[in-house]
VEXKOLBA-206302 format. One record per residue (C-alpha): residue in three letters; x, y, z. Coordinates in steps of 0.001 Angstrom, whole numbers, plus 524288, in hexadecimal, padded with zeros to 5 digits. Layout:
REM VEXKOLBA-206302
ALAXYZ
...
***
This chain:
REM VEXKOLBA-206302
UNK97CB5EE578486D8
UNK98564EEE3F47E44
UNK987D5EE6A74727B
UNK99517EEB2647277
UNK99DFDEE1294742B
UNK9A99AEE43F47F73
UNK9B538EDF9C47538
UNK9B012EE6D646BF3
UNK9ADB9EF5CF47119
UNK9BB7BEF28E477B3
UNK9C26FEF16446B1F
UNK9BCEFEFD0F463F0
UNK9BE40F043B47035
UNK9CD2CF028047176
UNK9CF83F019146169
UNK9CA9DF0E93461C2
UNK9CF3CF162546DC4
UNK9DB4EF1DD5469CD
UNK9D1A4F235145D92
UNK9C80CF26B7466F4
UNK9D249F2D1247256
UNK9D58AF34BF46907
UNK9C905F3A1546576
UNK9C47AF3D0247238
UNK9D3E0F439047376
UNK9D0D4F4D32469D1
UNK9C323F4F3B4711C
UNK9CBA1F53A147DD2
UNK9D34DF5D1347662
UNK9C9C1F657347540
UNK9C6C4F6DD648011
UNK9B5FFF6F1347FED
UNK9B5A8F76D048D92
UNK9AA23F7B2E48E02
UNK9A931F8347499AB
UNK9B473F8DDE4918B
UNK9AE66F969A48581
UNK9BAC2F948448115
UNK9BB3EF876647DAB
UNK9AC6EF87E74772C
UNK9B202F848A46B4C
UNK9BB35F772946FA9
UNK9AD4BF73C3476DC
UNK9A660F73C846A02
UNK9B312F6E58462C5
UNK9B1B6F62A546BD5
UNK9A344F5FD646804
UNK9A693F613245A1F
UNK9B319F590345C65
UNK9A708F4CA3461AE
UNK99DDCF52784576D
UNK9A5E4F4DA144DF7
UNK9ADC5F422A45677
UNK99F61F3BC545786
UNK99C95F3BF344A80
UNK9A82DF35B4446F0
UNK9A2C8F2CD545143
UNK997ACF285844A9C
UNK98D82F308644FAE
UNK98369F3413445AD
UNK98360F40D444B5F
UNK98C74F47DC45412
UNK9874AF579D456C9
UNK98B9FF62D245F39
UNK981D5F69F046501
UNK982A6F78B44696C
UNK97E25F7B68475A3
UNK9792FF8A9D47B06
UNK973ABF8EF946F56
UNK9819CF8C3B46B0C
UNK98867F91A74765B
UNK98B20F873247D3F
UNK994C8F7C59478BC
UNK98F4EF71674716A
UNK98BC5F6548472DE
UNK98B70F581F46B0F
UNK981BFF4F0046742
UNK98429F419D460DF
UNK97AD2F37A245CD5
UNK97A7CF299145780
UNK96F98F21F245427
UNK97149F1425455FC
UNK965FEF0FEC44BBA
UNK95E92F067545442
UNK94EA2F0BA54560C
UNK950F6F073346177
UNK95F43F081546839
UNK95EC6F133C47552
UNK964C2F1FE94723D
UNK96EF7F260147C08
UNK97576F344C47F6D
UNK982E9F332B48530
UNK984C5F41A248B3A
UNK9929EF475648D20
UNK999FEF51D948A09
UNK9A72DF58934825A
UNK9A99AF653948ACE
UNK9B399F644A49463
UNK9B6F7F6C7F4A086
UNK9C296F760A4A00E
UNK9D1F3F70594A07C
UNK9DE3AF76054A15C
UNK9EA98F71884A37D
UNK9EDD8F79834ADA6
UNK9E3DBF752D4B7B2
UNK9EA8AF6A7E4B868
UNK9EA11F60804AC83
UNK9F6A4F58A44ABBE
UNK9F273F584349ADA
UNK9EC2DF6202491A4
UNK9DE49F5E7A494A7
UNK9DC0FF6282486A1
UNK9E66BF58BE482ED
UNK9E290F4B9F48484
UNK9EC04F42CE48B1D
UNK9ECB6F349A48D2C
UNK9F4D7F301B49A5E
UNK9F2EBF216C49EE2
UNK9E782F1FCB49B41
UNK9DFC6F2B4949D2C
UNK9DD0CF375E49383
UNK9DE80F44F149A82
UNK9D6C8F50E4492F0
UNK9CBF7F582A49600
UNK9BD6EF500549480
UNK9C51FF42EB49170
UNK9BC08F3FF749DFE
UNK9B213F4A1749D40
UNK9AB62F4A8E495A8
UNK9B085F47B4487F3
UNK9B811F393A489D0
UNK9AA3AF34084903F
UNK9A3ADF3A0348214
UNK9ADBEF357F47910
UNK9AE9DF269F47DEE
UNK9A003F264447753
UNK9A5EFF268346B3A
UNK9AE20F1A8C46B5F
UNK9A415F155B47525
UNK999ABF14BF469E9
UNK9A399F129B45E4C
UNK9A804F03A7465CA
UNK9976CF03CE467AA
UNK9962AF02A2459CB
UNK9A1D6EFB33457A8
UNK9A116EEFCC4600B
UNK991E7EEE5945CA9
UNK9931BEEE7544D25
UNK9887DEF95944F50
UNK9888CF06CB4457E
UNK9814AF105644F15
UNK98106F0D2745DD3
UNK9782FF048746419
UNK9701DF128D46AE0
UNK96D9BF1EA846474
UNK978E3F25EB469C1
UNK9798AF316E46BBB
UNK98323F3D384733A
UNK98214F493B479BC
UNK98F3DF50CB47D66
UNK98D1BF5F17481E6
UNK99665F699B48320
UNK9949FF6F1849109
UNK99353F65A6499C8
UNK9A0A5F6B3A4A1F0
UNK998D1F78734A100
UNK98C57F74564A89F
UNK98531F6E3F499DE
UNK97E84F7C6249C21
UNK97841F78AE48D39
UNK97772F6AC048FBA
UNK969C1F69C8493D4
UNK962B1F721348A10
UNK96B02F6A8C47E13
UNK9653DF5F19481F5
UNK958F6F63B048279
UNK95854F6A1E47536
UNK95DF7F5BCB470A4
UNK955F4F53FE4772F
UNK9508AF4D1146C18
UNK95DEAF4A324676B
UNK96241F47074745E
UNK9584AF3D0B47705
UNK95D5AF315547E05
UNK95B69F23114864D
UNK966B4F26CB48DBA
UNK972F0F31264911B
UNK9806DF2A5E49243
UNK9865FF362549867
UNK99516F339C498C5
UNK9992EF3E4949EDF
UNK99D2DF37FC4AD31
UNK9A741F2C3A4B39E
UNK9A9ECF21964B95C
UNK9AB14F1F404C886
UNK9B6EBF1CA14C4F6
UNK9C0C8F14224BBEE
UNK9BF2CF08CB4C416
UNK9B06BF09AA4C64D
UNK9AA86F0C8A4B8B7
UNK99CADF12724BCC2
UNK99032F16854B516
UNK98B2CF246E4BBFA
UNK97B6EF21CF4BCC1
UNK97752F32F44C04E
UNK97C2AF41534C2D4
UNK978B0F4A694CBD0
UNK970D8F580D4C732
UNK97575F65AF4CD17
UNK96F2CF71314D13B
UNK97615F7CBB4D3FA
UNK9720CF89B74D9B2
UNK9773CF974B4DF05
UNK97071F9C0A4EC12
UNK97500FAC384EC5F
UNK96DA4FB2B54F98D
UNK96DA0FC0954FDF4
UNK969D0FC734509F7
UNK96EEBFD59F50B73
UNK971EDFDC544FF65
UNK97EC4FDED7503AC
UNK989B3FDB1D50C85
UNK98730FDFA651B17
UNK98E12FE12552762
UNK98BCBFD41152E27
UNK98BE6FDAB553CB7
UNK980A9FE3ED53857
UNK978DBFDB32530CD
UNK97CC4FCDB153433
UNK97399FC49E53C86
UNK966D5FCCC253879
UNK96753FCD7B5288C
UNK9692BFBFB85205C
UNK976BFFB94651A95
UNK97645FB37150DB0
UNK981B9FAE03510D2
UNK97D13FA5AB51AB2
UNK9702DFA49251553
UNK97A49F9C8350AAE
UNK9803EF964A51338
UNK972B6F908651CAE
UNK96DA8F8C4650DC6
UNK97A38F83FA50A18
UNK97AC0F7EC551925
UNK96C38F7AB451820
UNK96DC0F742250AF8
UNK97051F666C51310
UNK96D4BF5FB652005
UNK9745AF5884528EE
UNK9734FF4E0252099
UNK977D0F54DC51398
UNK96CE6F53A250D57
UNK9660EF5EFC50724
UNK95C21F667F50CF6
UNK95645F6D68503F4
UNK9479BF69A7501D3
UNK942F6F5EC84F57A
UNK952A6F5EF74F3DC
UNK9513CF50C14F373
UNK944B0F4F1E4EC16
UNK94525F44834E0B6
UNK9539CF3ECA4E531
UNK95534F30654DF17
UNK95BF9F29734EAD2
UNK96744F200B4E8A2
UNK962C3F14314E7CB
UNK968CCF06D04F13D
UNK96EB1F03264E520
UNK97518F0E9F4DF7D
UNK9797AF10A34EC71
UNK97E2AF05014ECA8
UNK98559F072A4DF4B
UNK98CF8F141B4E3F3
UNK9929BF0B234F0EF
UNK998E1F02B84E46E
UNK9A27EF0EFE4DEBB
UNK9AFA1F0F0A4E5D9
UNK9AF04F19A74EAD7
UNK9B8B0F1F094F5F3
UNK9B3F8F28EF4F9D0
UNK9C063F2F0E501B9
UNK9C73FF30274F2D3
UNK9BA17F37354EFD2
UNK9BB91F41514FA3A
UNK9C947F421A4F3FF
UNK9C103F467A4E6F6
UNK9B910F4FEB4ECFA
UNK9C3ECF58C34F59C
UNK9BA99F55E85014D
UNK9BDF9F4F1E50F69
UNK9B1F2F49EE511C5
UNK9A2ACF43AC50C95
UNK997CFF4C3C50FA1
UNK988F6F4A0650B29
UNK97D29F464B50C6C
UNK979B0F3B5951749
UNK977A0F2DBC5126C
UNK98157F2E4750402
UNK98BC2F2A5C500AF
UNK995BFF33FE4F9B2
UNK993F0F2F364EC85
UNK983FCF2EC84EFD1
UNK984E3F3C9B4F3E1
UNK98D27F3ECD4E75D
UNK9856AF395D4DD65
UNK97792F35D74E19B
UNK9739FF41664ECA5
UNK970FFF4EC44E9C6
UNK9777BF59B84F21E
UNK9793DF682F4F3BA
UNK985F5F6EFF4F347
UNK98806F7B374F6A0
UNK99216F7FD14ED38
UNK99464F8E2F4F286
UNK991B6F970C4FA67
UNK996DBFA5B54FD9F
UNK9921DFB2B950283
UNK9956BFBD955099E
UNK9A4EDFC19750CFD
UNK9AF2FFB66A508E0
UNK9BC81FC048508C2
UNK9C53CFBCF151524
UNK9C27AFC33052047
UNK9B5D8FC6FC525C2
UNK9AAA0FCE4D52386
UNK99E4CFD07052B7B
UNK995B7FD0F5521D3
UNK985CAFCD3351AE9
UNK98918FC7F950DFB
UNK97FC6FCC99503E7
UNK98006FC05F4FC8C
UNK9842AFAF934FBD5
UNK98260FA6C04F3EA
UNK98133F97CF4F3AB
UNK98200F8E324E81F
UNK97C5FF81354E91D
UNK97BD8F73724DF6E
UNK97485F690A4E2B9
UNK97763F5C924DC04
UNK96A1CF55704D7F5
UNK969A3F47CC4D7D8
UNK95EF5F3F524CF42
UNK94F19F41AF4D3A9
UNK9540AF51954D608
UNK94E37F5AE44CE3D
UNK95633F66334CE31
UNK94D8CF6EFF4CCCF
UNK946ABF6C884D7B8
UNK9534DF6BC04DF70
UNK9549CF79C54DBEB
UNK946E7F7D074DDB9
UNK948BBF78924EC3D
UNK956E6F7EF84EE8A
UNK94FB1F8C014E977
UNK9445EF896D4F3C1
UNK94C82F83244FDD8
UNK954C6F8FCD4FDB8
UNK94A79F98AE4FE97
UNK9473AF92CA509E5
UNK95306F927A51275
UNK956B4FA1975113E
UNK95120FA9F651A0D
UNK94500FB2DE51798
UNK94129FC0245178B
UNK94A3EFC55650B7A
UNK956AEFC4EC5132A
UNK95B35FBC84509D3
UNK95BB2FBADB4FB79
UNK95FBDFAEE54F3E5
UNK96195FAA834E2E5
UNK961C2F9D394E100
UNK968CCF9A6F4D12C
UNK968FCF8D234CD08
UNK9709CF8ABE4C1E0
UNK96AB3F7EDE4BC7E
UNK96A9EF713C4BE57
UNK96FF2F626C4B9B9
UNK96572F573A4BCBF
UNK96943F4AC14C323
UNK968F3F3E974B9EC
UNK96A4CF2FC64BC94
UNK96789F251A4B672
UNK960C0F17D64BF2C
UNK96BA8F0CD44BFCE
UNK961D3F03204B9F0
UNK96055F0B8C4AD71
UNK96294F04734A125
UNK96A3EF0E4E49C94
UNK97448F10594A8DB
UNK9766AEFFD34A766
UNK978C6F00CC498B1
UNK9829BF0A6349E58
UNK98764F02534A998
UNK989F7EF4D34A088
UNK98FA3EFCDD493DE
UNK99B4AF014A49E9B
UNK99B47EF4EC4A6C5
UNK99FF7EEEB449941
UNK9A9C9EF7EB4951F
UNK9ADEEEF6C14A51A
UNK9AE9FEEB634A6C4
UNK9A908EEBC84B5BA
UNK99E29EF0614BDF1
UNK99744EFD224BB0F
UNK99454F05654C5CC
UNK98B9BF13224C91A
UNK98D12F1FE44CB27
UNK988A4F2CAA4CB4B
UNK98CBAF3A804C95D
UNK98C22F447E4D3FE
UNK98DDDF4EED4CA08
UNK984A1F563B4C070
UNK982BBF55B54B27C
UNK97A0FF5B5D4A60A
UNK9773EF4A814A502
UNK96971F4AAF4AA3A
UNK96544F55E049F0F
UNK967B3F4A2049770
UNK95F45F42BA49FA6
UNK955A1F4BFD4A1B4
UNK9526BF5117493E6
UNK955A6F43D948CBE
UNK94EC8F3D38496A3
UNK95779F329F4953A
UNK96140F29DC49F82
UNK96E48F2FA54A16C
UNK97908F267A4A3BA
UNK987A2F2A644A576
UNK99317F235F49F7A
UNK9A14EF28904A3C0
UNK9AFA3F22214A5BE
UNK9B598F2C514ACD3
UNK9B94DF2BAE4B900
UNK9BBFFF35894C3DC
UNK9CD74F36F34C251
UNK9C917F3B304B5B9
UNK9C768F4A964BA71
UNK9BB59F502F4B462
UNK9BEC9F5E294B46E
UNK9CC7EF5D054B925
UNK9D7EEF5DB34B3B5
UNK9DF2DF511B4AFFE
UNK9D068F4D834A9E1
UNK9D459F3E4F4A3FA
UNK9CA94F32B649EEF
UNK9CF3FF23B34A323
UNK9D12CF1F8649290
UNK9CD5CF10C949848
UNK9C193F162E49D01
UNK9BE82F1EF14920A
UNK9BF51F1322489B7
UNK9B450F0AAF491F8
UNK9AA6DF1816490E6
UNK9AC7FF1145482FC
UNK9AC4EF0541484A1
UNK99E2DF08FA48E42
UNK9988DF10EC481D8
UNK99AD2F04C2476EC
UNK992D1EFD0048029
UNK98946F0824485C1
UNK982DCF0A504789F
UNK97F7BEFBB94774C
UNK979B4EF7E4484B2
UNK97030F0472484EA
UNK96B47EFD8B478E5
UNK96A78EF19E47BFF
UNK964A4EF591489BB
UNK95926EFDA84816A
UNK956C6EF42A47815
UNK953A0EE72148349
UNK94A7AEF1C9488B0
UNK951BFEF5B649575
UNK9573DF03C048DD7
UNK95BAEF0E45490B9
UNK94E27F161F492B7
UNK94AB5F250249468
UNK94B75F28D54A2C1
UNK93FFDF26A14AA1E
UNK93A60F1B194A0C3
***
């Protein structure tokens, strides 16, 4: 259905591989670390470099978009209309900022001097996310060369943000302000990965996130436990009681209403997860843990990908120094995070947490509390039978020459903001593998897999256009 002959796509990619990698290396040399104000100029230079390269690729529109009233890191927008009246519109999301990196962190090479060793390109951003953004430039050119088109088979748009590694503080406002120009029928997120080199996969969803801090206050100052202990409320004890009450004996979250709306795994989804070659002992080594533990009735992968969670991220209060100090502390603190799955509403979860905490604490005024939520990220999930998802699967299968399986991501990201604001389904197209070391020293990308990403993109645009033309089109979310 892609209308692009396999041999023609591969021949074009092989012919232009060296120039593509030289360009990518040039981009990787720009230390676009958004978290460090000292690198603000480099983040802007990275955005400007990408704008120029997208124009060179053939995009008639490529612009730098300011964020945060000009105080944030710039994003890049590009657009290449198909010229076909009924062509679907597809938006590609990625980011051009990177995590901090320095040679002394444990890098074998300079993190901003791209180095190729044994078919692997080492540099900060090689996989997360510059390499996976940039493969779309060669992919669209291969698509055009193989089909003889002068414009993509879809109306192709890109939004590449510059603050993802800093939590995307300005991204929701950016897409809301430009929702008309970003309007699309489907979103392709190229900021994710595959199960392994030998098991290519498509991610179908990410969990959402809500975080809070609970501050508990008791006496106006630390007081003597011999004189007052046992007769006044102890905020450290109450923090511990809250943490202990979060889960029942089956490790289910006890907050009333927490599971309202949760989209349960289907039998098919559980079977597909079970097909993956999961080595639990190896996974435990990566987790630096000595055993698994979680909600009863679910496997480890099901717990991480498809079940909501409540985690105690930190707990403290009172004396922490050497020896003893017999006090009732004046305050204590509890930090919690909640991973959310499809069907859950972050605002409702926050209200449920507030009500639960108020109901669990002792009444009578001896304990005061404050809850501060630090924002939230919504979950997103694309059904397995969605036509646009099937287009991604077919395009990957042509590139990899084997069956494509399915995963989810246990973490959270800005993809749900795109889904919410634009009302379009989110699909994930990534070729990175766990050994690429995102955020770690010696980040790399497997060059052969990077070329498979190029090839997938070359086949995808025609497949999506044909799917829309034959009446099983991408469609808006909920359609």
